[in-house]
TIKE-507042 format. One record per residue (C-alpha): z, y, x; chain; residue in one letter. Coordinates in Angstrom, 3 decimals. Layout:
N
         c3         c2         c1   mol   type
          Z          Y          X     A      a
...
END
This chain:
187
         c3         c2         c1   mol   type
     12.970    -22.453    -38.440     A      x
      9.397    -22.341    -37.063     A      x
     10.230    -25.079    -34.551     A      x
     11.676    -27.319    -37.281     A      x
      8.644    -26.816    -39.550     A      x
      6.263    -27.401    -36.628     A      x
      8.099    -30.597    -35.709     A      x
      8.019    -31.789    -39.328     A      x
      4.280    -31.014    -39.562     A      x
      3.583    -33.037    -36.398     A      x
      5.602    -35.997    -37.708     A      x
      3.773    -35.955    -41.060     A      x
      0.390    -35.662    -39.318     A      x
      1.241    -38.587    -36.997     A      x
      2.345    -40.704    -39.981     A      x
     -0.914    -39.952    -41.819     A      x
     -2.936    -40.870    -38.709     A      x
     -1.038    -44.167    -38.393     A      x
     -1.796    -44.978    -42.049     A      x
     -5.506    -44.125    -41.632     A      x
     -5.752    -46.195    -38.446     A      x
     -4.058    -49.187    -40.109     A      x
     -6.438    -48.981    -43.086     A      x
     -9.468    -48.760    -40.789     A      x
     -8.229    -51.726    -38.737     A      x
     -7.904    -53.774    -41.914     A      x
    -11.577    -53.172    -42.763     A      x
    -12.459    -55.696    -40.014     A      x
    -10.659    -58.490    -41.875     A      x
    -13.595    -59.768    -43.916     A      x
    -13.941    -63.349    -45.138     A      x
    -15.006    -65.668    -42.331     A      x
    -13.748    -63.318    -39.612     A      x
    -11.378    -64.292    -36.811     A      x
     -9.320    -61.336    -35.611     A      x
     -6.480    -61.700    -33.104     A      x
     -3.264    -59.984    -34.160     A      x
     -3.220    -57.887    -30.962     A      x
     -6.469    -56.074    -31.917     A      x
     -5.951    -52.282    -31.807     A      x
     -7.891    -49.298    -33.070     A      x
     -7.345    -45.666    -32.193     A      x
     -7.823    -42.491    -34.171     A      x
    -10.922    -40.637    -35.367     A      x
    -13.066    -43.760    -35.684     A      x
    -15.805    -44.129    -38.303     A      x
    -16.485    -47.614    -39.615     A      x
    -19.315    -48.695    -41.928     A      x
    -18.564    -52.362    -42.567     A      x
    -20.196    -54.581    -45.190     A      x
    -17.875    -56.921    -47.109     A      x
    -19.720    -59.984    -45.762     A      x
    -19.929    -58.817    -42.137     A      x
    -18.398    -61.302    -39.704     A      x
    -16.124    -60.449    -36.795     A      x
    -14.718    -62.487    -33.945     A      x
    -12.287    -60.277    -32.077     A      x
    -10.198    -61.905    -29.342     A      x
     -6.809    -60.918    -27.980     A      x
     -6.075    -57.515    -26.454     A      x
     -9.260    -55.850    -27.722     A      x
     -9.002    -52.091    -28.137     A      x
    -11.486    -49.958    -30.024     A      x
     -9.922    -46.689    -28.963     A      x
    -10.909    -43.324    -30.391     A      x
    -13.974    -41.545    -31.779     A      x
    -16.195    -44.631    -32.145     A      x
    -18.835    -45.231    -34.801     A      x
    -19.201    -48.902    -35.670     A      x
    -21.609    -50.115    -38.334     A      x
    -21.893    -53.808    -39.193     A      x
    -24.173    -54.363    -42.160     A      x
    -24.539    -57.308    -44.535     A      x
    -24.614    -60.639    -42.668     A      x
    -24.181    -58.862    -39.323     A      x
    -21.942    -60.511    -36.724     A      x
    -19.957    -58.659    -34.045     A      x
    -18.028    -60.665    -31.428     A      x
    -15.769    -59.044    -28.831     A      x
    -14.083    -61.041    -26.053     A      x
    -10.498    -60.666    -24.898     A      x
     -9.249    -57.670    -22.896     A      x
    -12.274    -55.526    -23.800     A      x
    -11.897    -51.764    -24.188     A      x
    -14.331    -49.556    -26.123     A      x
    -14.106    -45.777    -26.465     A      x
    -16.303    -43.027    -27.937     A      x
    -19.209    -45.404    -28.534     A      x
    -21.730    -46.303    -31.222     A      x
    -22.296    -49.944    -32.159     A      x
    -24.883    -50.571    -34.871     A      x
    -25.190    -54.229    -35.875     A      x
    -27.610    -55.654    -38.429     A      x
    -28.101    -58.991    -36.670     A      x
    -25.735    -60.105    -33.914     A      x
    -23.927    -58.414    -31.040     A      x
    -21.758    -60.386    -28.591     A      x
    -19.584    -58.489    -26.112     A      x
    -17.851    -60.563    -23.440     A      x
    -14.348    -60.560    -21.974     A      x
    -12.811    -57.895    -19.718     A      x
    -15.469    -55.287    -20.499     A      x
    -15.085    -51.517    -20.385     A      x
    -17.625    -49.769    -22.587     A      x
    -17.556    -46.064    -21.808     A      x
    -18.130    -42.784    -23.538     A      x
    -21.404    -42.205    -25.287     A      x
    -22.455    -45.863    -24.976     A      x
    -24.772    -47.037    -27.770     A      x
    -25.726    -50.587    -28.774     A      x
    -28.503    -51.280    -31.298     A      x
    -29.581    -54.812    -32.265     A      x
    -32.452    -53.550    -34.428     A      x
    -35.197    -50.975    -34.783     A      x
    -37.231    -49.563    -37.663     A      x
    -40.302    -51.380    -38.896     A      x
    -43.641    -49.609    -39.056     A      x
    -47.222    -50.246    -40.063     A      x
    -50.292    -49.245    -38.052     A      x
    -52.986    -48.695    -40.664     A      x
    -52.006    -46.391    -42.181     A      x
    -49.222    -45.445    -39.801     A      x
    -45.911    -45.449    -41.635     A      x
    -42.311    -45.704    -40.431     A      x
    -39.874    -47.343    -42.833     A      x
    -36.476    -45.789    -43.389     A      x
    -34.990    -48.994    -44.776     A      x
    -36.747    -51.983    -43.191     A      x
    -35.684    -53.180    -39.763     A      x
    -36.605    -55.708    -37.101     A      x
    -33.325    -57.299    -36.095     A      x
    -32.415    -59.165    -32.947     A      x
    -29.451    -59.953    -30.743     A      x
    -27.572    -58.254    -27.949     A      x
    -25.435    -60.286    -25.567     A      x
    -23.165    -58.605    -23.021     A      x
    -21.502    -60.911    -20.496     A      x
    -17.980    -60.844    -19.076     A      x
    -16.697    -58.116    -16.727     A      x
    -19.327    -55.552    -17.690     A      x
    -18.653    -51.858    -17.190     A      x
    -20.859    -49.211    -18.776     A      x
    -20.826    -45.634    -17.557     A      x
    -21.282    -42.651    -19.841     A      x
    -24.277    -42.469    -22.171     A      x
    -25.644    -45.981    -21.648     A      x
    -27.988    -47.235    -24.392     A      x
    -28.536    -50.973    -24.965     A      x
    -31.447    -52.003    -27.194     A      x
    -32.161    -55.165    -29.210     A      x
    -33.021    -58.558    -27.732     A      x
    -31.249    -57.846    -24.439     A      x
    -28.904    -60.091    -22.464     A      x
    -26.681    -58.547    -19.804     A      x
    -25.171    -61.063    -17.397     A      x
    -21.614    -61.279    -16.118     A      x
    -20.142    -58.865    -13.547     A      x
    -22.563    -55.987    -14.140     A      x
    -22.154    -52.234    -13.804     A      x
    -24.472    -50.033    -15.848     A      x
    -24.497    -46.512    -14.423     A      x
    -24.459    -43.332    -16.456     A      x
    -27.539    -42.652    -18.531     A      x
    -29.094    -46.113    -18.163     A      x
    -31.434    -47.309    -20.922     A      x
    -31.288    -51.119    -21.093     A      x
    -34.434    -52.501    -22.713     A      x
    -34.772    -55.793    -20.784     A      x
    -32.414    -58.510    -19.552     A      x
    -30.061    -57.740    -16.660     A      x
    -29.080    -60.675    -14.394     A      x
    -25.441    -61.339    -13.500     A      x
    -23.861    -59.549    -10.526     A      x
    -26.109    -56.494    -10.813     A      x
    -25.569    -52.744    -10.602     A      x
    -28.095    -50.770    -12.645     A      x
    -28.627    -47.069    -11.978     A      x
    -30.889    -44.566    -13.691     A      x
    -33.309    -43.253    -11.087     A      x
    -33.486    -39.574    -11.655     A      x
    -34.310    -36.961     -9.096     A      x
    -32.847    -33.509     -9.278     A      x
    -35.605    -30.961     -8.851     A      x
    -34.411    -27.601     -7.633     A      x
    -36.755    -24.621     -7.850     A      x
    -35.908    -21.032     -7.109     A      x
    -36.287    -18.624     -9.998     A      x
END
């Protein structure tokens, strides 16, 4: 009896997850968007998508599991074919273009904006932003915990190592590593 109830519970849970995933996937289909029918999303994603956000998602794109994707009013997110994204944050107020055949790894964050502030008197705005663009070329692989900031272009065939903070353009055919020394001291 316990086995039958456990099996039934798992089937119901899987059905609910499939329904949630399908509903989340449909949130990308805004007016003006071009989404290939092979586009897939996984479970446990959080999407904050404005009704007038624009998407161009090519064939065989997978936004796997545990991602947070925010595309605000008039924002545009383009993802090239055969790109795989997992456990990442993408926050788009302006424009983000991700190329073909990319693997964007765990903890990766992309921001095409930052908060506005004034100098005299110093004040940071919670609601006003400076927006820009982010362009990621084809065949780019990001390691864990990479952060990509606004107004950056990353060329084709690049590897961004774990923990890299990208705040300026990266030329094609480049490996970027975070230089960090381990300092060992006895207690």
